[in-house]
Backbone bond lengths (Angstrom), bond angles and torsions (degrees), N, CA, C in turn:
res aa  C-N    CA-C-N  psi(-1)  N-CA   C-N-CA  omega(-1)  CA-C   N-CA-C  phi
1 M - - - 1.442 - - 1.559 108.12 -
2 H 1.324 113.11 137.81 1.488 120.14 -177.85 1.607 105.52 -96.70
3 H 1.332 113.20 159.61 1.501 116.20 175.76 1.566 105.16 -127.34
4 A 1.346 114.11 178.49 1.416 123.30 -167.73 1.542 108.62 -58.54
5 V 1.289 116.43 -37.69 1.547 118.09 -172.78 1.541 111.09 -89.34
6 D 1.317 119.25 -8.75 1.483 119.85 179.36 1.520 111.46 -68.22
7 P 1.328 117.98 142.77 1.416 118.99 176.77 1.509 112.28 -67.60
8 I 1.330 116.96 146.85 1.475 121.61 176.33 1.562 107.59 -88.51
9 T 1.332 115.98 101.17 1.447 121.62 -173.19 1.575 113.05 -94.90
10 W 1.335 113.04 -2.98 1.515 117.14 175.74 1.537 108.50 -115.42
11 T 1.318 118.09 176.73 1.457 120.91 -179.07 1.494 109.03 -110.59
12 P 1.321 117.61 95.45 1.401 119.59 177.81 1.535 115.95 -63.09
13 Q 1.306 116.39 133.93 1.496 119.29 176.14 1.528 110.57 -133.87
14 R 1.326 116.41 -25.01 1.443 119.98 -177.54 1.587 105.61 -128.58
15 I 1.344 112.71 101.07 1.470 117.26 -173.06 1.500 113.34 -113.92
16 A 1.289 114.98 126.53 1.493 122.84 176.07 1.546 106.26 -101.86
17 V 1.332 115.98 144.22 1.466 120.39 178.38 1.530 108.02 -123.04
18 A 1.387 112.45 121.52 1.437 118.75 -179.10 1.566 110.68 -108.12
19 G 1.287 116.20 152.38 1.425 121.18 175.96 1.527 107.52 164.37
20 V 1.269 115.36 162.29 1.471 120.00 179.93 1.540 110.42 -74.14
21 S 1.317 117.23 167.92 1.449 122.36 179.85 1.498 111.00 -53.26
22 G 1.282 118.22 128.82 1.488 122.66 176.57 1.483 113.43 90.69
23 A 1.254 120.50 0.65 1.481 121.81 -175.75 1.556 109.22 -76.71
24 G 1.287 119.16 -24.08 1.433 123.52 179.38 1.584 117.50 111.03
25 K 1.347 108.67 26.30 1.503 116.09 178.05 1.509 112.77 -53.98
26 T 1.344 116.94 -51.96 1.428 121.03 -173.34 1.541 108.11 -65.09
27 T 1.271 119.77 -45.17 1.495 123.86 -178.50 1.535 107.68 -58.23
28 L 1.310 117.61 -44.72 1.498 118.90 -177.99 1.500 109.40 -70.56
29 C 1.346 117.83 -38.07 1.489 121.21 179.79 1.503 110.20 -61.44
30 N 1.401 117.56 -39.79 1.407 120.62 177.09 1.562 111.42 -60.60
31 K 1.350 117.75 -44.90 1.351 122.15 -179.67 1.550 112.92 -65.10
32 L 1.343 113.44 -43.21 1.507 119.30 178.64 1.529 110.50 -62.33
33 A 1.357 118.55 -43.60 1.424 118.60 178.82 1.529 111.65 -61.69
34 E 1.278 117.60 -34.78 1.480 122.55 176.80 1.521 110.44 -59.75
35 I 1.320 112.65 -51.04 1.495 122.07 177.74 1.495 114.31 -59.52
36 L 1.359 113.61 -45.47 1.491 119.26 176.88 1.539 115.45 -71.78
37 G 1.338 113.42 -20.62 1.504 116.60 -171.35 1.478 109.69 70.86
38 A 1.322 120.20 33.45 1.413 125.77 -177.07 1.509 113.45 -102.25
39 R 1.280 119.56 150.23 1.430 124.27 173.12 1.593 107.00 -62.91
40 R 1.282 115.76 142.77 1.459 117.97 -176.68 1.580 110.78 -119.67
41 V 1.290 116.12 122.41 1.434 122.83 172.42 1.570 108.71 -126.10
42 E 1.282 115.34 129.77 1.379 121.54 -179.95 1.534 111.33 -80.19
43 L 1.311 120.15 123.06 1.460 122.88 -173.69 1.514 113.42 -56.92
44 D 1.326 116.56 -37.59 1.459 122.97 177.59 1.592 110.05 -56.57
45 S 1.333 116.36 -35.40 1.419 119.34 -177.52 1.541 110.77 -72.58
46 L 1.327 116.64 -25.02 1.470 117.94 176.39 1.499 112.14 -80.84
47 F 1.398 114.89 -29.32 1.451 117.65 -176.77 1.493 117.52 -83.51
48 H 1.316 115.25 -40.54 1.506 120.63 -175.90 1.459 110.75 -91.30
49 G 1.345 114.36 123.93 1.493 120.43 171.24 1.522 105.86 -96.08
50 P 1.374 114.56 -174.88 1.483 118.83 177.50 1.575 109.36 -56.14
51 D 1.354 112.78 146.31 1.472 123.54 178.93 1.557 109.65 60.20
52 W 1.353 116.63 32.34 1.434 124.21 176.71 1.545 115.31 60.51
53 V 1.347 116.93 18.39 1.476 121.60 -178.91 1.549 106.49 -80.11
54 P 1.380 119.77 129.78 1.442 119.86 179.55 1.604 109.34 -60.72
55 R 1.314 115.35 142.50 1.445 122.82 179.62 1.528 106.81 -80.34
56 E 1.369 115.14 138.31 1.454 118.76 174.93 1.452 114.22 -69.61
57 A 1.313 119.41 -26.05 1.453 123.36 -177.60 1.532 113.40 -85.37
58 F 1.390 117.42 5.37 1.476 121.04 -172.90 1.519 111.86 -52.83
59 L 1.273 120.60 -57.23 1.487 123.87 -171.94 1.552 108.58 -66.18
60 D 1.296 119.85 -36.73 1.452 121.64 177.34 1.514 109.57 -66.51
61 D 1.347 119.31 -38.73 1.450 123.20 177.03 1.573 109.93 -64.28
62 V 1.328 113.68 -41.70 1.505 117.31 -179.74 1.549 108.31 -65.65
63 K 1.272 117.25 -45.44 1.529 120.25 178.09 1.489 110.88 -55.79
64 S 1.302 117.91 -45.71 1.425 121.07 -178.73 1.583 111.06 -65.10
65 L 1.338 117.26 -39.45 1.430 121.54 -177.40 1.522 107.84 -69.04
66 I 1.305 119.78 -44.43 1.538 119.33 -174.41 1.536 109.84 -75.98
67 A 1.290 117.96 -9.77 1.487 118.62 175.84 1.571 109.93 -76.58
68 E 1.260 118.12 -14.04 1.384 123.04 176.71 1.540 112.19 -65.16
69 P 1.341 122.20 153.53 1.441 120.43 -173.23 1.589 112.25 -76.98
70 S 1.275 116.84 -20.69 1.461 122.22 -178.63 1.503 113.02 -141.70
71 W 1.299 118.05 134.31 1.447 119.45 -178.37 1.559 110.93 -165.54
72 A 1.358 116.98 158.47 1.455 122.41 171.28 1.561 104.31 -129.70
73 L 1.318 117.27 123.67 1.424 119.17 -170.01 1.531 111.43 -146.65
74 E 1.315 118.57 142.67 1.413 122.35 179.41 1.478 110.46 -70.13
75 L 1.391 116.27 135.04 1.423 118.51 177.13 1.530 107.94 -90.85
76 Q 1.331 117.33 95.22 1.420 119.84 -177.46 1.566 105.31 -153.67
77 Y 1.292 113.44 170.21 1.457 125.26 -174.27 1.552 108.66 74.17
78 R 1.267 116.89 118.97 1.411 123.47 -173.60 1.553 113.69 -55.16
79 E 1.362 113.78 -38.72 1.447 118.45 -178.36 1.525 112.36 -69.59
80 A 1.321 116.36 -32.40 1.486 121.63 -174.20 1.519 112.82 -89.81
81 R 1.358 118.30 -24.20 1.444 118.65 -172.23 1.504 115.29 -56.47
82 P 1.348 118.84 -45.56 1.512 118.58 -179.13 1.528 112.10 -66.05
83 L 1.320 116.07 -33.73 1.435 116.79 177.74 1.502 115.36 -66.15
84 I 1.364 113.25 -42.23 1.452 121.15 179.67 1.589 110.43 -69.10
85 A 1.322 116.46 -43.58 1.511 120.60 -177.71 1.501 109.03 -65.77
86 A 1.361 119.72 -36.16 1.429 121.62 179.01 1.526 115.42 -68.37
87 R 1.271 116.57 -24.50 1.470 121.41 179.24 1.533 113.89 -99.79
88 A 1.329 117.21 -20.09 1.458 120.38 -179.19 1.535 111.40 -72.01
89 D 1.333 115.81 152.28 1.443 122.05 172.75 1.551 108.45 -101.76
90 T 1.345 116.69 -21.98 1.402 121.93 -174.76 1.511 110.54 -140.04
91 L 1.319 117.79 139.36 1.434 121.90 173.49 1.497 107.27 -128.09
92 V 1.280 117.21 122.04 1.492 125.24 178.78 1.518 103.28 -99.50
93 W 1.359 113.89 119.24 1.481 119.95 -179.48 1.520 109.97 -106.17
94 L 1.358 115.89 112.25 1.454 122.31 179.44 1.467 103.80 -84.72
95 D 1.339 119.68 91.46 1.468 125.18 179.13 1.525 111.66 -104.01
96 Y 1.323 114.16 68.63 1.467 123.28 -178.59 1.512 112.06 -80.63
97 P 1.349 118.87 156.24 1.386 122.21 167.16 1.475 114.83 -57.01
98 A 1.374 119.87 144.29 1.471 123.98 -175.75 1.505 110.91 -54.73
99 R 1.395 116.35 -38.28 1.479 118.93 -178.00 1.534 113.22 -59.46
100 I 1.281 115.54 -41.11 1.483 124.24 179.19 1.590 109.72 -66.84
101 Q 1.307 111.82 -54.09 1.440 118.88 -176.76 1.561 110.13 -58.85
102 M 1.295 117.69 -49.17 1.463 122.67 -173.00 1.517 108.40 -67.91
103 T 1.372 119.14 -41.61 1.408 120.80 177.75 1.581 111.95 -60.33
104 R 1.319 117.71 -42.31 1.443 122.91 174.13 1.478 111.72 -58.22
105 L 1.357 117.69 -50.07 1.457 123.92 -177.62 1.507 110.52 -60.95
106 V 1.311 119.60 -47.77 1.452 120.62 179.23 1.477 113.29 -59.86
107 H 1.385 116.66 -47.13 1.469 120.18 175.50 1.534 113.70 -55.41
108 R 1.356 113.80 -44.54 1.481 121.01 -178.12 1.560 107.72 -64.57
109 T 1.294 117.24 -44.29 1.492 119.19 -174.31 1.532 110.06 -72.01
110 L 1.258 117.61 -36.25 1.540 120.68 176.16 1.488 106.99 -64.95
111 R 1.306 120.02 -48.68 1.492 122.07 -178.21 1.527 109.52 -58.75
112 R 1.336 114.54 -48.76 1.490 115.60 -177.00 1.546 111.84 -64.35
113 R 1.314 116.76 -36.64 1.506 117.97 178.51 1.504 113.30 -71.13
114 V 1.335 116.73 -46.33 1.495 119.32 -177.32 1.499 109.02 -64.84
115 T 1.318 121.61 -38.29 1.446 123.67 -177.21 1.535 112.06 -86.59
116 R 1.346 114.81 -9.68 1.463 122.51 -174.38 1.508 111.15 53.32
117 E 1.262 114.42 43.73 1.463 121.73 179.68 1.532 108.76 -60.84
118 Q 1.302 115.52 130.90 1.444 121.23 177.89 1.565 107.87 -77.97
119 L 1.300 116.38 123.85 1.412 122.08 178.49 1.496 111.84 -91.23
120 W 1.301 120.50 -107.90 1.504 123.29 -176.01 1.485 109.04 -107.97
121 N 1.321 116.32 132.79 1.468 123.29 174.51 1.497 113.65 49.66
122 G 1.325 113.99 45.83 1.501 118.44 178.39 1.497 119.85 79.43
123 N 1.344 117.32 3.16 1.485 120.42 -178.60 1.546 108.47 -83.63
124 I 1.328 116.06 152.05 1.416 127.89 176.03 1.477 108.51 -133.84
125 E 1.404 118.89 154.67 1.403 121.73 175.17 1.520 110.83 -56.19
126 P 1.353 118.40 143.15 1.432 121.67 -178.44 1.547 107.62 -73.09
127 P 1.418 115.17 171.33 1.457 116.67 179.79 1.496 111.56 -59.29
128 L 1.298 119.64 148.06 1.407 124.79 -177.08 1.523 114.16 -58.55
129 R 1.307 120.19 -30.01 1.421 122.97 179.94 1.510 112.69 -65.04
130 T 1.315 117.44 -18.21 1.484 119.85 179.99 1.486 113.42 -72.27
131 V 1.362 117.48 -10.90 1.449 119.65 170.65 1.581 110.43 -58.30
132 F 1.317 115.33 -27.16 1.493 118.52 -178.70 1.455 112.26 -92.40
133 T 1.364 119.92 -21.12 1.432 122.78 -172.20 1.584 112.65 -105.54
134 D 1.337 115.78 -27.28 1.469 118.31 -171.18 1.585 104.97 -108.51
135 P 1.317 113.66 118.69 1.465 117.04 178.41 1.480 116.46 -69.39
136 D 1.372 115.67 -16.01 1.445 121.96 176.04 1.521 114.05 -100.91
137 H 1.357 117.21 10.81 1.436 121.16 175.78 1.559 106.85 -52.43
138 I 1.326 120.77 145.68 1.463 122.16 -172.85 1.520 112.23 -57.96
139 V 1.345 117.84 -38.72 1.456 117.45 176.94 1.504 115.67 -68.76
140 R 1.318 118.04 -39.00 1.420 119.95 172.74 1.536 115.09 -66.43
141 F 1.328 112.89 -40.06 1.482 121.02 -179.94 1.597 106.60 -61.64
142 A 1.282 116.05 -46.31 1.426 120.48 -176.21 1.507 112.32 -65.40
143 W 1.315 117.68 -37.53 1.456 119.52 176.76 1.491 111.77 -69.34
144 R 1.361 118.10 -40.60 1.398 121.89 178.17 1.526 114.56 -64.71
145 T 1.286 115.30 -35.53 1.500 119.56 -179.88 1.467 119.36 -101.38
146 R 1.344 115.63 11.42 1.479 119.35 -171.71 1.546 115.35 -59.59
147 N 1.351 117.83 -23.78 1.450 119.08 -177.22 1.548 110.93 -109.25
148 K 1.291 116.09 5.60 1.486 120.74 -173.95 1.604 113.75 -60.70
149 L 1.247 115.66 -33.30 1.469 119.54 -176.05 1.545 113.45 -86.49
150 K 1.352 118.44 -12.93 1.446 118.18 -178.73 1.515 117.30 -61.27
151 P 1.343 117.86 -37.31 1.505 115.11 178.96 1.583 110.40 -86.94
152 V 1.279 118.40 -13.48 1.492 123.41 -176.38 1.524 115.44 -84.40
153 I 1.342 110.90 -55.08 1.478 116.93 -171.40 1.546 112.57 -57.45
154 P 1.296 120.33 -44.60 1.471 119.54 178.22 1.525 114.88 -58.18
155 T 1.328 121.49 -18.61 1.399 122.36 179.63 1.565 113.92 -89.04
156 L 1.321 116.19 -9.66 1.458 119.31 -170.78 1.544 115.07 -68.41
157 E 1.302 117.23 -34.68 1.514 118.80 177.93 1.493 108.43 -60.51
158 G 1.353 119.07 -43.87 1.465 119.88 176.81 1.504 114.94 -63.81
159 R 1.336 118.03 -34.23 1.420 121.21 -177.03 1.529 113.47 -84.36
160 F 1.317 118.80 -24.35 1.437 120.88 -176.71 1.571 108.52 -125.75
161 P 1.320 118.59 91.31 1.448 121.73 -178.81 1.545 112.71 -54.33
162 G 1.310 116.78 136.05 1.449 120.82 -179.04 1.535 114.93 89.70
163 L 1.337 114.60 -2.98 1.469 118.61 177.45 1.454 110.64 -87.73
164 H 1.304 120.66 131.14 1.438 126.94 175.67 1.605 108.34 -106.38
165 V 1.345 116.15 120.52 1.464 118.78 -177.41 1.532 105.37 -100.91
166 V 1.273 118.13 128.86 1.490 126.79 177.63 1.516 105.87 -117.04
167 R 1.368 113.83 119.63 1.460 119.28 178.19 1.524 110.86 -102.18
168 L 1.316 112.08 123.02 1.483 119.73 178.39 1.555 105.00 -113.22
169 T 1.376 116.01 125.75 1.428 119.45 -171.17 1.489 112.15 -107.90
170 H 1.363 118.21 0.68 1.470 118.44 176.54 1.569 106.56 -154.24
171 P 1.340 117.53 145.07 1.399 118.43 179.93 1.580 116.60 -54.61
172 E 1.362 118.02 -26.77 1.402 121.69 178.83 1.544 113.92 -69.33
173 Q 1.359 116.01 -6.23 1.448 118.50 177.75 1.556 111.68 -92.05
174 V 1.320 115.34 -11.48 1.510 117.13 -179.06 1.498 112.65 -64.58
175 S 1.318 121.38 -51.61 1.424 123.42 -176.93 1.505 112.83 -60.89
176 P 1.338 121.52 -46.55 1.473 117.78 175.94 1.455 114.30 -61.06
177 W 1.418 117.87 -33.95 1.331 119.48 -176.98 1.572 111.14 -71.79
178 T 1.358 114.65 -41.81 1.462 116.37 -179.65 1.536 110.38 -70.73
179 R 1.357 121.01 -25.95 1.429 122.50 172.81 1.521 112.14 -67.34
180 A 1.338 116.73 -36.42 1.471 123.72 176.27 1.514 109.40 -65.44
181 L 1.325 115.20 -42.01 1.468 120.34 179.45 1.502 112.45 -62.42
182 R 1.356 113.73 -45.94 1.473 120.87 177.59 1.553 110.05 -58.86
183 A 1.344 117.41 -44.25 1.407 123.42 179.93 1.565 110.49 -61.46
184 R 1.338 114.11 -45.41 1.473 120.38 -179.85 1.501 112.09 -59.35
185 L 1.332 115.79 -45.38 1.426 121.48 -179.33 1.555 112.70 -70.03
186 D 1.305 116.42 -40.35 1.439 123.06 174.52 1.525 111.66 -60.47
187 A 1.347 116.95 -43.95 1.497 122.14 178.26 1.542 109.03 -61.45
188 R 1.285 115.97 -40.78 1.447 117.67 177.90 1.503 115.89 -63.45
189 L 1.310 115.90 -34.88 1.504 122.93 179.72 1.526 109.62 -71.52
190 D 1.400 115.49 -30.75 1.440 117.14 -177.69 1.564 113.81 -79.37
191 L 1.362 116.58 -5.00 1.478 115.77 176.88 1.464 112.56 -75.37
C-alpha cells in the first residue's frame, strides 16, 4: 500500500476512489478526470433512477465505462466494486477520521436539502426529519458503515494484480497527491 508521500512510480490511467459517504470521492474523481483528460460520469447517476429506484442498466453502464482506456470512478455499490477494481490500475482510499467525514457529510446533506439541489435523475435529498425515521438515511448509513472498508481495502492489491492502493488519511493530502500525479503524467508525456 502506498501513502500520500510515496512517489508515484507507475502511470495511473484508470483510477478508482474509495471512501465512506461524504469523504469526497466525487470531488476527487472530478479532479482526477481533469488531470487524466478522461470523460467523467458520476457512479450515483448511473445507479439512481427517478424516485431513487435503482436503474436496471446500471451494471451494463459500468462495464461500458470501465472499458474506456482512462477514467476516474467512485468505488461503490457492491455489484460494481469487483468490476471496477479488476480494471483499475490505481485505487485512492480516502481513509479519513470519522469526525472529518461525518462533518463533511452533514454539511453537504444540509446544503443539498436546503437548496433542493437536484441530484441524479430528478432526485433531491429527503426532508431532514427523515434522519430520525429512515434507517437508510445517508447520515445514518454513513455512520453505520464508516468502518466497513478498513478490513477490505488493504487486501485489494493481493486480489487484483497490477492495482496500486494509495491511502490518504486527511483531506490535506489530496492536493499534494494530485499535484504529484499531474507531474508524473506530464513527465511521461515529455519523454
